C-alpha positions in Angstrom: -1.4 -9.0 28.5 2.2 -7.7 27.6 2.8 -7.0 24.0 5.5 -8.9 22.1 7.5 -6.2 20.3 9.6 -6.5 17.2 13.0 -4.8 17.5 13.9 -2.7 14.5 17.3 -1.0 14.2 17.3 2.4 12.8 19.3 2.9 9.6 23.0 3.5 10.4 25.1 6.0 8.5 27.4 4.5 5.9 31.1 4.5 6.8 32.1 7.1 4.3 29.5 9.6 5.7 30.6 8.7 9.2 34.3 9.2 8.4 33.7 12.6 6.8 31.8 13.8 9.8 34.5 12.6 12.3 37.0 14.5 10.3 35.2 17.7 11.1 34.0 16.6 14.6 36.3 14.3 16.3 34.0 12.8 18.9 32.8 9.3 19.7 31.3 7.4 16.7 28.3 6.7 18.9 27.4 10.4 19.2 28.2 11.1 15.5 25.8 8.3 14.5 23.1 9.7 16.9 23.6 13.1 15.2 23.4 11.7 11.6 20.2 9.9 12.6 18.8 13.3 13.5 19.8 14.8 10.1 22.8 16.7 11.5 25.8 16.0 9.2 28.4 18.7 9.7 30.2 20.7 12.5 28.2 23.9 12.1 24.8 22.0 12.3 26.0 20.1 15.4 27.2 23.3 17.1 23.8 24.9 16.4 22.0 21.7 17.8 24.1 21.7 20.9 23.8 25.4 21.5 20.0 26.5 21.0 20.0 30.2 20.5 16.9 32.5 20.7 18.7 34.7 18.0 18.0 31.9 15.5 14.2 32.2 15.8 12.5 33.2 12.6 11.1 36.7 11.9 7.4 36.3 12.9 6.4 38.6 9.9 7.4 35.8 7.6 4.2 34.2 8.5 1.3 34.8 6.1 -1.2 37.5 7.4 1.0 38.4 10.4 1.0 42.1 9.2 -2.9 41.9 8.9 -3.1 40.5 12.5 -1.0 43.2 14.0 -2.8 45.8 12.1 -6.3 44.6 13.2 -5.1 44.4 16.9 -3.7 48.0 16.7 -6.9 49.2 15.2 -8.8 47.5 18.1 -6.7 49.1 20.7 -6.8 52.6 18.9 -10.7 52.3 18.7 -10.9 50.9 22.3 -12.8 47.7 21.2 -13.2 44.8 23.5 -11.1 41.9 22.5 -11.8 38.2 23.5 -8.9 35.6 23.5 -10.6 32.2 22.7 -8.9 28.8 22.9 -9.3 25.1 23.0 -9.8 23.3 26.3 -6.6 21.1 26.0 -3.1 22.0 27.2 -2.1 23.6 23.9 -5.3 25.8 23.9 -5.3 26.8 27.5 -1.6 27.7 27.6 -2.0 29.6 24.4 -4.9 31.6 26.0 -3.0 32.2 29.2 0.2 33.3 27.2 -1.5 35.6 24.8 -4.1 37.2 27.1 -1.5 37.7 29.8 0.7 39.5 27.4 -2.0 41.7 25.9 -3.5 42.7 29.3 -0.2 44.3 30.2 -0.6 46.7 27.3 -4.5 47.0 26.9 -7.1 46.6 29.5 -10.2 45.4 27.4 -9.2 41.8 27.1 -11.3 38.8 28.3 -10.8 35.0 27.8 -13.1 32.2 26.7 -12.7 28.4 26.8 -15.7 26.4 25.3 -17.3 23.7 27.5 -16.0 20.4 26.3 -19.4 18.7 26.7 -21.9 21.4 25.9 -19.9 23.2 23.1 -17.3 20.7 21.9 -14.0 21.3 20.2 -13.2 24.6 18.4 -15.0 27.8 17.7 -18.6 27.5 19.1 -21.7 29.5 18.3 -22.3 29.9 22.0 -18.9 31.5 22.4 -19.8 33.9 19.6 -23.1 34.8 21.1 -21.4 35.3 24.5 -18.9 37.7 22.8 -21.8 39.6 21.1 -23.6 40.0 24.4 -20.4 41.5 25.9 -20.0 43.9 22.9 -16.8 42.2 21.9 -15.7 43.0 18.3 -12.6 41.1 17.9 -12.0 37.3 18.7 -8.5 36.1 18.6 -8.8 32.2 18.3 -5.8 30.0 19.4 -5.2 26.4 18.5 -8.6 26.3 16.7 -10.6 28.0 14.0 -8.8 27.0 10.8 -11.9 25.2 9.5 -14.4 27.3 11.3 -15.8 28.8 8.0 -19.5 28.9 9.0 -18.7 30.2 12.6 -16.6 32.9 11.3 -19.3 33.9 8.9 -21.8 33.8 11.7 -19.5 36.1 13.8 -19.1 38.5 10.9 -22.8 38.8 10.6 -23.0 39.9 14.2 -20.2 42.5 13.7 -17.4 40.4 15.1 -13.9 39.9 13.5 -11.7 37.0 14.0 -7.9 36.5 14.0 -7.2 32.8 13.6 -3.9 31.5 15.2 -3.9 27.8 14.5 -1.5 25.0 13.5 -3.8 22.3 12.2 -3.9 21.5 8.5 -6.3 23.9 6.6 -9.1 22.8 4.3 -9.5 24.0 0.8 -11.4 27.1 1.9 -10.0 29.5 4.7 -12.3 31.4 7.1 -13.1 35.0 6.1 -11.1 36.2 9.2 -9.3 39.6 9.4 -6.1 37.4 9.5 -5.4 33.7 9.3 -2.1 32.6 11.0 -1.2 29.0 10.2 2.2 27.9 9.1 0.6 25.0 7.3 -1.2 27.3 5.0 -0.2 26.3 1.4 0.6 30.0 0.7 2.6 30.6 3.8 6.4 30.8 3.4 7.1 30.6 7.2 10.2 28.4 7.4 9.0 26.2 10.3 5.7 24.3 10.0 5.9 22.3 13.3 4.7 25.1 15.8 2.1 24.3 18.3 -1.1 26.3 18.6 0.4 28.2 21.5 3.5 28.6 19.3 1.6 30.4 16.7 0.1 32.7 19.3 3.6 33.4 20.6 4.8 34.4 17.2 1.9 37.0 17.1 3.2 38.2 20.5 6.7 38.5 19.1 5.3 40.4 16.1 3.4 42.9 18.3 6.6 43.4 20.4 8.5 44.2 17.1 5.8 46.5 16.1 5.5 48.2 19.4 9.3 48.6 19.7 9.4 46.3 22.9 12.5 44.3 23.8 12.6 40.6 24.0 12.2 40.7 27.7 8.5 41.3 27.1 8.0 37.9 25.6 10.7 35.7 27.4 8.7 35.3 30.6 6.0 33.3 28.6 8.4 30.6 27.4 7.5 28.4 30.3 3.8 28.0 29.1 5.1 27.7 25.5 7.3 24.8 26.5 4.4 23.1 28.3 2.3 23.3 25.1 5.1 21.9 22.9 5.7 19.0 25.1 2.0 18.3 25.7 0.9 18.5 22.0 3.5 16.1 20.9 4.7 18.5 18.0 8.2 18.0 16.6 11.1 18.7 18.9 13.2 20.2 16.1 13.9 23.6 14.7 12.2 26.5 16.6 10.4 24.1 18.9 13.6 22.8 20.3 15.0 26.2 21.0 11.8 27.4 22.6 11.5 24.3 24.8 15.2 24.6 25.8 14.7 28.1 27.1 11.2 27.3 28.3 12.6 24.5 30.5 15.1 27.0 31.9 12.2 29.4 32.7 10.2 26.5 34.4 13.3 25.6 36.6 14.2 29.0 37.5 11.3 31.4 37.5 8.0 29.7 36.4 4.7 31.6 36.4 2.9 31.4 39.8 0.4 29.0 38.4 2.9 26.5 37.0 5.0 26.9 40.3 1.9 25.9 42.3 1.2 22.9 40.1 4.9 21.8 40.2 4.9 21.8 44.0 2.0 19.3 43.8 3.2 17.3 41.0 6.9 16.9 42.0 6.8 17.6 45.9 10.4 16.1 46.2 11.7 19.0 44.1 14.5 18.8 41.6 15.0 19.9 38.1 12.1 19.2 35.7 12.9 17.9 32.2 10.4 17.5 29.2 9.2 14.1 30.4 8.1 15.7 33.7 6.1 18.3 31.7 4.5 15.7 29.5 3.8 13.2 32.3 3.3 15.4 35.4 2.1 18.8 34.4 0.2 18.2 31.1 -2.2 15.5 32.4 -3.1 17.8 35.4 -3.8 20.8 33.1 -5.8 18.6 30.7 -7.7 17.0 33.6 -9.5 20.5 34.2 -11.0 20.4 30.7 -11.8 16.7 31.0 -13.5 16.6 34.4 -14.4 20.3 35.2 -13.9 23.1 32.8 -10.8 24.3 30.7 -11.3 27.8 32.1 -10.0 26.5 35.4 -6.7 25.8 33.7 -6.6 29.3 32.3 -7.3 30.8 35.7 -4.3 28.8 37.2 -2.0 29.6 34.4 -2.7 33.4 34.4 -3.2 33.8 38.2 -1.1 36.0 40.5 -2.8 35.6 43.8 -1.1 32.7 45.5 -4.0 31.7 47.8 -6.4 31.5 44.8 -3.8 29.7 42.7 -2.9 27.1 45.3 -6.6 26.3 45.7 -7.2 25.9 41.8 -4.0 23.8 41.6 -5.4 21.4 44.4 -8.7 21.2 42.6 -7.0 20.4 39.3 -4.9 17.8 41.1 -8.1 16.1 42.3 -9.5 16.3 38.9 -6.5 14.3 37.7 -6.7 11.8 40.5 -10.3 11.2 39.5 -9.2 11.0 35.8 -6.7 8.3 36.6 -9.3 6.4 38.6 -11.8 6.6 35.8 -9.2 5.8 33.1 -8.2 2.5 35.1 -11.6 1.4 35.9 -13.0 1.9 32.4 -10.0 0.4 30.7 -10.6 -2.7 32.9 -14.3 -2.9 31.9 -13.4 -2.4 28.3 -10.9 -5.3 28.4 -13.5 -7.6 30.1 -16.0 -6.6 27.3 -13.5 -7.7 24.5 -12.9 -11.0 26.4 -16.5 -11.6 27.1 -17.5 -11.0 23.5 -14.5 -13.2 22.5 -13.1 -10.4 20.3 -9.4 -10.9 21.3 -8.4 -11.8 17.7 -10.2 -9.2 15.7 -8.3 -6.6 13.6 -10.0 -3.8 15.5 -11.3 -3.0 19.0 -14.7 -1.3 19.2 -16.3 -1.1 22.6 -19.2 0.9 24.1 -20.8 1.4 27.6 -23.4 4.3 28.2 -21.9 5.2 31.6 -18.3 5.7 30.7 -17.0 9.1 31.1 -16.7 11.0 27.9 -13.6 12.9 29.1 -11.4 9.8 29.4 -12.5 7.7 26.4 -9.6 8.8 24.3 -7.2 7.8 27.0 -8.9 4.4 27.4 -8.6 3.8 23.6 -4.8 4.3 24.0 -4.7 2.0 27.0 -6.6 -0.7 25.1 -4.0 -0.5 22.2 -1.3 -1.3 24.8 -3.2 -4.7 25.3 -4.5 -5.4 21.8 -2.3 -3.7 19.3 -4.8 -2.6 16.6 -7.1 0.5 15.7 -9.4 1.1 18.6 -12.6 3.2 19.0 -14.3 3.6 22.5 -17.8 4.8 22.6 -20.0 6.3 25.4 -23.6 7.9 25.6 -23.6 11.7 25.0 -27.1 13.2 24.9 -29.3 11.1 22.5 -26.1 9.8 20.5 -23.0 8.0 21.1 -19.6 9.9 21.1 -16.6 7.9 20.2 -12.8 8.4 20.3 -10.4 6.6 18.0 -6.8 5.8 18.3 -4.7 3.8 16.0 -1.4 2.0 15.5 1.8 3.2 13.6 1.1 3.5 9.9 -2.6 2.9 9.8 -4.6 6.1 8.9 -7.8 5.8 11.1 -9.2 8.9 9.5 -9.3 7.3 6.1 -10.9 4.2 7.6 -13.6 6.3 9.0 -14.2 8.0 5.8 -15.3 4.6 4.5 -17.8 4.5 7.3 -19.2 8.0 6.9 -22.6 6.7 5.7 -23.2 5.3 9.1 -21.6 8.0 11.3 -23.5 11.2 12.1 -20.2 13.2 12.0 -16.5 12.8 12.5 -13.3 14.6 12.4 -9.6 14.2 13.3 -6.4 13.3 11.6 -4.4 10.1 10.7 -3.6 9.1 14.4 -6.7 10.1 16.2 -10.3 11.0 15.5 -13.6 11.7 17.2 -17.2 10.8 16.1 -20.9 10.7 16.9 -23.2 7.9 16.1 -26.9 6.9 16.6 -27.1 4.2 19.2 -29.2 1.8 17.0 -26.4 1.9 14.4 -23.6 0.9 16.8 -23.5 -2.7 15.9 -23.7 -2.0 12.2 -20.8 0.5 12.6 -18.7 -2.0 14.6 -19.1 -4.7 12.0 -18.3 -2.3 9.1 -15.3 -0.8 10.7 -13.9 -4.3 11.4 -14.4 -5.0 7.7 -12.7 -1.8 6.6 -9.7 -2.3 8.9 -9.5 -6.1 7.9 -9.4 -5.2 4.2 -6.9 -2.4 4.4 -4.4 -3.0 7.4 -1.1 -4.6 6.6 0.0 -7.6 8.6 3.1 -5.8 9.9 1.1 -2.9 11.1 -0.6 -5.2 13.7 2.9 -6.0 15.0 4.1 -3.6 17.7 7.7 -2.6 17.4 10.4 -0.6 19.1 13.0 1.3 16.9 16.3 1.5 18.6 19.2 3.8 17.7 22.4 1.8 18.3 23.7 -1.5 19.7 26.4 -0.7 22.3 28.1 -2.5 25.3 27.5 -1.7 29.0 31.2 -0.7 29.1 30.4 2.2 26.8 28.2 3.7 29.6 29.7 6.3 32.0 28.8 9.6 33.6 30.5 11.5 30.7 28.5 9.4 28.3 25.3 10.3 30.1 26.2 13.9 30.2 26.8 14.0 26.4 23.4 12.3 25.9 21.8 15.0 27.9 23.1 17.7 25.5 20.7 16.1 22.9 17.8 17.2 25.0 15.0 18.3 25.1 13.6 15.1 23.6 10.4 14.6 21.6 9.2 13.7 18.1 12.1 14.1 15.6 14.6 14.0 18.4 13.6 11.1 20.7 15.6 10.1 23.6 18.1 7.6 22.3 17.3 3.9 22.7 20.2 1.5 23.1 20.4 -2.3 22.6 22.8 -4.5 24.6 23.2 -8.2 24.1 24.6 -11.2 25.9 23.7 -10.1 29.4 22.7 -12.3 32.4 20.7 -11.8 35.6 22.5 -10.3 38.6 19.8 -10.2 41.3 16.7 -8.8 39.6 13.5 -8.8 41.5 9.9 -7.6 41.4 9.1 -4.3 43.3 6.5 -1.8 43.9 2.7 -1.9 44.5 1.5 -5.3 43.4 5.0 -6.3 42.5 4.3 -5.1 39.1 7.7 -3.4 38.4 11.2 -4.9 37.7 14.2 -3.9 39.6 17.0 -4.9 37.3 20.4 -6.1 38.1 22.2 -7.2 34.8 25.8 -8.4 34.2 27.9 -8.4 31.1 30.0 -11.7 31.6 32.6 -10.5 29.1 33.7 -7.4 31.1 32.2 -8.1 34.6 30.3 -4.8 34.4 27.0 -4.8 36.4 24.3 -2.1 35.7 21.1 -1.5 37.7 17.8 -0.5 36.1 14.1 -0.2 36.4 11.3 -1.5 34.1 7.9 -0.2 35.1 5.1 -2.7 34.6 7.7 -5.2 33.5 7.8 -7.8 36.5 6.5 -10.4 33.9 10.2 -10.5 32.5 11.5 -11.9 35.8 11.0 -15.4 34.6 13.3 -15.0 31.5 15.9 -13.2 33.6 15.9 -16.0 36.2 16.1 -18.8 33.6 20.0 -18.2 33.6 20.0 -17.8 29.9 21.6 -14.7 28.1 19.2 -11.9 27.5 19.2 -8.8 25.3 17.6 -5.5 26.4 16.4 -2.2 25.0 16.7 0.8 27.3 17.3 4.5 27.9 20.2 5.5 30.0 19.1 7.8 32.9 20.4 9.1 36.2 18.8 8.0 39.5 19.0 10.0 42.7 18.4 8.2 45.9 19.1 9.5 49.3 21.4 12.2 47.7 23.3 9.4 45.9 23.5 9.9 42.1 24.0 6.8 39.9 23.4 5.7 36.4 20.6 3.2 35.6 18.9 1.7 32.7 15.3 2.5 32.0 14.1 -0.9 30.6 11.9 -0.8 27.6 11.9 -4.5 26.5 13.7 -7.7 27.2 14.1 -10.8 25.2 16.2 -14.0 25.5 19.1 -13.8 23.1 18.1 -17.0 21.5 14.7 -15.4 20.5 16.7 -12.9 18.4 19.0 -15.3 16.6 
């Protein structure tokens, strides 16, 4: 069931601000407007934006406790202690472990890695991981992308003679773990200028600090920018400030000299070759790396990303790709089952979706929750059986804080955790219906009507005649794209059909041919999963479209095309 999106224009700069900017930077008002929407309002800021520079990275020692972290690692090396590099099982965690352990091993041999089992140990620092470290006589654990709230676990480790260095980017609680060092730019007492680092990014800053302390050149950390770019793209952190600089150069690394593991994965994910951009990282590489932790074990992703033996790496990459194929199949089949459950129980018009089936795979229920929102735009929780309890994964819609909603259900839940956009929880099976009823009540009482209406925010309204190869080339200078710097969305009105048709497997996609009758300009485009718009196009009436501008390469022929995001009859917008 396709969603009916509201179209919301972004706030435009006022004429005075635009004129002042144009006096400094005499370029098209379209691009000036896009820059102003991204908080860039003068020539020097624009030059810095269009020319990312690694020399603009912040001093790692500005981060609270960085000096303590470097001191403790130096102490461990001097005393020949065993060090464990510990990380979460998702892309951010596994890239962080691969990056940091890969660097440290080049300078000190007593380094091992540990990724917790998603199903046996769960997220974050685990007691099993600490026990394993103790059994191996490890006395220092460096935790990446986790640990900021592991108060009890760090105390447990200390009692066993093990120190922790925490490298996290999640919001701390009121109490910090009693670690040798706690690196987190979101600490209230941390003056580090950029707060949007990924977990891998925090680990990278520790690598930078060690290089500075050990008098090593930048060439000792630059080879790891490919892994860092993958973490930034996959973890949906802001594509601004340091992250944008690091991703810009990380993508260069991916396209010129990626690590052997990434190179092997790229050959599978994009067998046709060609340059990778951040969307390829997010939609081709990240799901495959994540699939290892979902369907096998996150340590397989680390083995791939750290590996040097090509025969071993290729075999791991093939297995991870199989995991991803299985993940997609599970994702699709479970989503279909969940949709049927909603319809069978006549719950299409509720304010929330809560579904449960004991046989659903725990590794994909978060993905399924997101898929359900694509059909029923409302806060959604998907449950499955996990041991003697139910495990649930929640996703939400823009503006509605699902974590706060779950706080009002905590008397029913066994435990839960997360943030405003997503959460996980456990529940006794006999309390499922009670929870489902109460969650619907909480959502119904607190969600605003407009939060149940899906919307697309577009940057500017332009004409097809504005589009050219030079226009596209300039748009690409805004890349890499991501949160806080999204790929521009344009709106064009008064267009008519020029040979559009359904294409692809199941005829689900829309091959767009669209004409501006005022200028005679025709543009081609593609709308994935949008064949249902064909009837509107073939009505002969004028339509309006929202789209990205992209470049299509077919049989060595390069052309511009529109990536359709939504389409409406012009009369629907009047």
